[in-house]
C-alpha positions, -999 to +999 in steps of 0.1 A: +000+000+000+030+023+004+030+029-034-002+048-030+011+073-005+014+099-032-024+101-030-021+119+003-003+151-010-024+150-042-056+149-021-044+176+003-034+198-027-068+194-043-086+200-010-067+232-003-075+243-039-112+237-036-113+254-001-096+286-015-119+316-021-132+319-056-163+320-079-172+284-072-174+291-034-194+323-040-219+305-062-225+277-037-227+302-008-252+324-026-273+295-037-274+281-001-283+315+014-308+327-012-324+295-025-326+261-009-302+234+004-313+210-024-304+235-051-271+243-034-263+206-033-272+203-070-246+231-077-221+212-056-225+180-076-220+201-108-188+214-093-177+178-086-184+167-121-165+196-135-134+188-114-137+152-126-136+164-162-103+183-155-089+152-137-098+129-167-082+153-192-050+155-170-049+117-167-052+111-204-025+133-217-012+162-196+015+143-177+027+126-209+030+160-226+049+174-197+074+145-198+080+147-236+081+185-239+102+199-210+096+236-217+059+230-213+065+218-178+088+247-170+062+272-182+034+254-163+053+252-130+062+288-131+027+300-140+011+275-116+035+281-087+033+319-091-005+318-092-006+296-061+017+320-042-005+349-054-036+331-043-020+324-009-012+361-005-048+370-014-062+344+011-040+357+039-050+393+032-086+384+032-084+364+064-096+394+085-123+405+062-160+398+066-174+377+039-200+398+021-227+378+005-259+396-005-292+378-001-314+382-031-351+373-033-350+351-064-386+341-072-377+320-103-384+283-101-350+268-110-349+231-113-322+209-098-309+200-132-305+236-142-286+244-109-264+213-116-257+228-151-248+262-135-224+245-111-208+225-139-204+255-162-189+276-135-163+250-126-153+243-162-149+281-169-127+286-139-090+288-149-079+283-113-093+247-114-073+238-145-041+252-129-047+234-096-051+200-114-022+205-137+000+216-108-010+187-086-004+161-112+029+176-123+042+180-088+032+149-070+025+120-094+054+095-096+068+083-129+057+047-123+021+047-112+005+018-095-025+001-112-058+019-110-041+051-099-058+074-124-092+059-116-086+065-079-074+101-085-105+109-107-128+094-080-110+114-053-113+146-074-151+142-076-155+133-039-133+161-026-150+188-046-185+175-041-182+168-004-166+201+004-193+221-014-220+199+001-206+208+036-206+245+026-242+241+013-253+225+046-236+251+068-247+282+049-283+271+046-287+273+084-297+304+104-264+305+122-244+304+089-228+339+089-218+339+125-203+304+123-183+312+092-171+345+106-158+328+137-135+304+118-128+323+086-095+338+098-080+306+109-092+287+078-078+313+054-044+316+072-039+279+074-049+272+038-028+301+026+003+289+044+000+254+028-007+269-006+023+292-004+046+262+005+032+242-024+036+271-048+072+276-038+079+239-041+065+238-076+085+268-087+117+255-072+114+220-087+137+213-116+124+181-131+092+161-131+087+140-100 
């Protein structure tokens, strides 16, 4: 089982990526606060499917491309690592801010399938998600992968994104949502930003594919 230990840093990397502030979190939060828990969970599942699409694309050809064309990896690690460091800086700066989410009285009857589609489209259009997956695969995947590794990674990608946003949906659809989030927001942002900065620096400093 030790050959699968690389799944730990990959999972942690993806978890920190999905927990970072961004349009996906805002969409789920607004849906949970202004609509219903079911609709927010439908958006969450859409987010999870979107992350699965990125994971499948990366599994099929991205790592092979990085191996065969070294300058692509160099460019990717500089862009991805710099972005992660910038994201860590923004997260740290925002740790003391109050999350401003406006409640809107939306009277339209949106179906669960439509909300799923909104979540999927938002995830697929988010360049941060593509960078997170490319960076995670480039930085942490070993050259010799154990059997079923890609299937496990794709499944983990769906579970991590979906479960995180389902948790967000559940918490933010309660009456105590804003006070609860405000209590822990600073610690969550600072911890996540610290890990993200370390991973960004590691990615920039690496010379070869792992």
